[in-house]
Every structure is written in C-alpha cells, then in structure tokens.
C-alpha positions in Angstrom: -49.0 -13.2 72.2 -49.6 -16.5 70.9 -52.4 -14.8 68.4 -50.0 -12.5 67.4 -47.8 -15.3 66.2 -50.3 -17.1 64.7 -51.5 -13.9 62.9 -47.9 -13.3 61.7 -47.5 -17.0 60.6 -51.3 -16.5 58.6 -50.2 -13.6 57.1 -47.0 -14.6 55.5 -48.4 -18.4 54.5 -49.1 -18.3 50.5 -49.7 -20.7 47.9 -47.8 -18.7 45.1 -44.5 -20.5 44.4 -41.7 -19.6 41.8 -43.1 -21.8 39.3 -46.1 -19.9 39.2 -44.1 -16.8 38.6 -41.8 -18.3 35.8 -45.3 -19.3 34.3 -46.7 -15.9 34.5 -43.7 -14.5 32.9 -44.0 -16.6 29.9 -47.5 -16.7 29.7 -48.8 -13.2 30.2 -45.7 -11.5 28.5 -44.5 -9.4 31.1 -41.2 -7.5 31.2 -38.4 -9.6 30.6 -35.9 -7.5 32.7 -38.1 -7.9 35.9 -38.4 -11.6 35.5 -34.9 -12.1 35.0 -33.9 -9.9 38.0 -36.7 -12.5 40.1 -35.2 -15.7 38.4 -31.4 -14.3 39.6 -32.6 -13.4 43.3 -33.9 -16.9 43.8 -31.0 -19.1 42.2 -28.0 -19.3 44.0 -24.7 -17.5 43.1 -21.9 -19.8 41.6 -18.8 -19.4 42.6 -16.4 -16.3 41.2 -13.9 -18.4 39.6 -16.6 -20.5 37.6 -17.1 -18.3 34.6 -13.4 -17.7 33.7 -11.5 -19.9 31.6 -8.8 -21.9 33.0 -6.2 -20.9 30.1 -6.7 -17.3 30.9 -5.5 -17.5 34.1 -1.5 -17.1 35.1 -0.1 -19.3 37.3 1.6 -18.1 40.2 4.7 -18.6 39.1 4.4 -16.1 36.4 4.0 -12.7 38.2 7.0 -11.4 39.9 5.6 -7.8 40.1 5.1 -5.5 43.2 2.0 -3.5 44.1 1.5 -0.7 41.3 4.7 -2.4 39.3 3.1 -5.4 37.7 5.6 -7.7 35.5 5.1 -10.9 33.6 7.4 -13.2 32.4 8.0 -13.6 28.5 6.7 -17.0 28.9 3.4 -16.0 30.5 2.9 -13.4 27.3 3.7 -16.2 25.2 0.7 -18.5 26.7 -1.6 -15.8 26.6 -0.9 -15.3 22.7 0.7 -11.9 22.8 2.7 -11.1 19.9 4.6 -7.7 18.9 3.2 -7.1 15.7 5.9 -4.2 15.2 8.7 -6.3 14.2 6.5 -8.3 11.6 5.1 -5.0 10.0 7.0 -4.2 6.6 9.1 -0.8 6.4 7.2 2.4 5.6 8.6 2.9 2.3 7.7 -0.4 1.3 4.2 -0.2 2.2 4.2 3.4 0.1 5.3 1.7 -3.0 9.0 2.9 -3.0 11.6 0.4 -3.3 15.2 1.5 -3.6 16.6 -1.7 -4.9 14.0 -1.5 -7.7 14.5 1.7 -8.7 18.6 1.4 -8.8 18.2 -1.7 -11.0 15.5 0.0 -13.3 18.0 3.1 -13.3 21.0 0.8 -14.4 18.9 -1.0 -17.1 17.8 2.8 -18.9 21.5 3.6 -18.3 23.0 0.6 -20.3 20.5 -0.2 -23.2 22.8 -3.3 -24.1 21.5 -5.0 -20.7 18.9 -7.3 -20.4 15.9 -6.0 -19.0 14.1 -8.1 -16.1 10.4 -8.0 -17.1 9.1 -8.8 -13.6 10.7 -5.7 -12.0 9.7 -3.4 -14.9 6.2 -4.6 -15.0 5.6 -2.7 -11.6 3.8 0.5 -11.5 6.5 2.3 -10.0 6.0 6.3 -10.3 9.1 7.5 -8.0 11.6 7.3 -10.5 9.5 9.0 -13.1 8.6 11.9 -11.0 12.0 12.5 -9.7 13.2 12.5 -13.4 10.5 14.9 -14.5 11.5 17.3 -11.9 14.7 17.1 -12.7 14.0 17.6 -16.6 12.4 20.7 -15.5 14.9 22.0 -13.4 17.6 21.7 -15.4 15.7 23.7 -18.1 14.9 26.5 -15.6 18.4 26.6 -15.0 19.1 26.9 -18.7 16.4 30.0 -18.6 13.4 27.8 -19.8 10.4 27.5 -17.9 8.5 24.3 -19.4 7.2 22.5 -16.3 3.9 22.4 -18.0 5.2 21.3 -21.5 7.1 18.4 -19.9 4.0 17.1 -17.7 2.0 17.8 -20.4 3.7 15.5 -23.2 4.5 13.0 -20.8 0.4 12.3 -20.3 -0.2 12.5 -23.4 2.8 10.2 -24.7 1.7 7.6 -21.7 -1.9 7.6 -23.2 -1.0 7.2 -26.8 1.4 4.7 -26.2 -0.8 2.8 -23.8 -3.3 2.4 -26.6 -0.6 1.4 -29.0 0.9 -1.1 -26.6 -2.6 -2.7 -26.3 -3.4 -3.0 -29.6 0.2 -4.7 -30.3 0.2 -7.0 -27.3 -1.5 -9.9 -26.4 -1.3 -9.8 -22.6 -1.8 -6.1 -22.7 -0.2 -3.3 -20.3 -1.5 -1.1 -17.9 -1.0 2.5 -17.6 1.3 2.9 -14.5 3.5 0.2 -16.4 3.6 2.5 -19.2 4.3 5.6 -17.4 6.9 3.8 -15.5 9.1 2.8 -18.3 8.6 6.0 -20.1 9.6 7.9 -17.1 12.8 5.9 -16.0 13.8 6.1 -19.6 13.7 9.9 -19.4 16.8 10.0 -17.7 19.2 10.3 -20.7 17.0 13.4 -21.7 17.6 15.0 -18.3 21.8 14.3 -19.4 20.8 16.7 -22.3 19.3 19.4 -20.6 21.8 19.6 -18.2 24.4 20.0 -21.1 22.3 22.8 -22.3 23.1 24.5 -18.8 26.8 24.6 -20.1 27.0 25.2 -23.5 24.4 25.8 -26.0 23.0 23.4 -28.2 22.1 25.1 -31.3 24.7 24.0 -33.8 26.1 21.0 -35.1 27.2 19.1 -31.8 24.1 19.7 -30.2 22.1 18.5 -33.2 24.3 15.2 -33.0 24.2 15.0 -29.2 20.3 15.3 -29.4 20.0 12.6 -31.7 21.9 10.3 -29.7 19.9 10.9 -26.6 16.8 10.4 -28.3 18.0 6.9 -29.8 19.4 6.0 -26.3 16.1 6.4 -25.0 14.0 4.9 -27.6 16.3 1.8 -27.5 15.9 1.8 -24.0 12.0 2.1 -23.7 11.6 -0.8 -26.5 13.9 -3.2 -24.7 12.1 -2.7 -21.6 8.6 -3.0 -23.1 9.7 -6.0 -25.3 10.9 -7.9 -22.3 8.1 -7.1 -20.1 5.4 -7.6 -22.9 7.1 -10.7 -24.7 7.1 -9.0 -27.9 10.0 -10.4 -29.5 10.7 -9.2 -32.4 8.8 -6.5 -32.5 11.2 -3.9 -31.0 11.5 -1.7 -34.1 7.6 -1.1 -34.0 7.9 0.1 -30.3 10.8 2.1 -30.7 9.5 4.1 -33.4 6.5 6.3 -31.3 9.3 6.3 -28.9 11.6 8.4 -31.1 8.5 10.9 -31.8 8.0 11.0 -28.1 11.6 11.8 -27.0 12.3 14.0 -30.0 9.7 16.1 -28.5 11.5 16.5 -25.3 14.8 16.8 -27.3 13.5 20.0 -29.2 12.3 21.4 -25.9 15.6 21.0 -24.5 17.5 22.6 -27.9 15.7 25.4 -28.9 
C-alpha cells in the first residue's frame, strides 16, 4: 500500500508550471482560444456584481412590482436616461413638408394682390397648393367639357423652366426650381375661378374676354409681387410681370376657347 502511494505521488509530480504554459502560448503561437480557456480555469472567478456599473443598478425602493408584473417608478426611469421620443417628434404632415398655416398665408397673399408678400414664406418649396390648384383647374375644365389635363401640366412645366432661367439671369441671389413652381402654382388660383365661371356661362364674348383679361392681370400681379419680395428685386416688377402675363394668357386661352 505504501508503494502504491509513493507511485501515485511520483506520477503526478512535474516541473511544468502555469508560467511555462503561458510562455509556450506566446512563443510557439498556439491556439489563442485554448490558451485563454486555460488561463480562465486557473484564475479565480470574480464576484458577480464586479463588472456591473453602480449607476445601472436600481435602488431597492424603485422596484414596486410583483413576479411577472414588473413596475418601475418614473424617478428610476429618468435616472436610467429613458426619454419618450414620441412627444418630441414633429407632426407627420410637417415632416412631409405640408404646413397648412403657410398654405393659407400664401393663398391669402395671392387672393389679395395689394397685400405685401412675406419673402421668407414664399421662398419655401411648397408644392402641395400648386398641385391642388392644377388639379382643380383641370377638373373645372373637365366639367366644362374640355379634357386638358395634359396641356395644364405641360404648360406648367415649360413655364416653370422658362421663368427659372429668366429669374436667374435677372436676380443676384438666384432662385430654385421648387420656389418658381410654388409661386407660379399658387398664383394659378384666380385662373381656377375663371374656369369655374366657364362651367356656368360661356366666356366667348365681350364679358368673357374682359373677365379673362382681369384674371390674367390678377395672376401676373400676384406672381410678380411675390418674386419681387422673395428675390429682393425692387423696381423690376414690370419686367417680371411681362412673362407672367404670357404664361397665364395661355391658361386663359385654354379656358375661354
């Protein structure tokens, strides 16, 4: 029995240490995962809460729920930095670029040609109102028996490109395509009134011609006023009004004839 114990002691006795193992891992380039697993077995495990920051732990008084029904006080949620982002998000229509307040102000500016225009509002690329007014013009022409949707959109696109090129040559600051389309589209509202009148009575006569001329002047005066205030082009309103008269005259010809 004593020989067996002596043999057992001699069998497990070795000069191989942990330092030799680490040196072997570094020198011979053995598998890193195997070396790390051996080091982890030799190291003493640390306490469970040593790696958890103290600010992430809730105080015992903050938890008031039951099993499977957790509940936290608002103070504890604020300490964790939780913020409800839905209250701070802007409305969906505002994210889409639809501002009813600005649409109403632009519409009132067009309906009242003598009212001074706010250049900061008119410089925005809002196309909601112009799309609505183009659809309304095409719908009223359709009620009068004229299917001119293609002509309305085609002349609108060509007119916006021509006015954009002209205004960039005349102004110092320049203007974008969206601003030109927005202003010309909003000033199309009086033309919708003319096309609505064509549904009730015929415009092919002296009264219709006079009404068409008044509507053309109304649209051109509103558009030139807005462009002058938005681009700081004082003294050039008549120069801007002339191409506007030509553009809205084409819409008037579609409406009358």
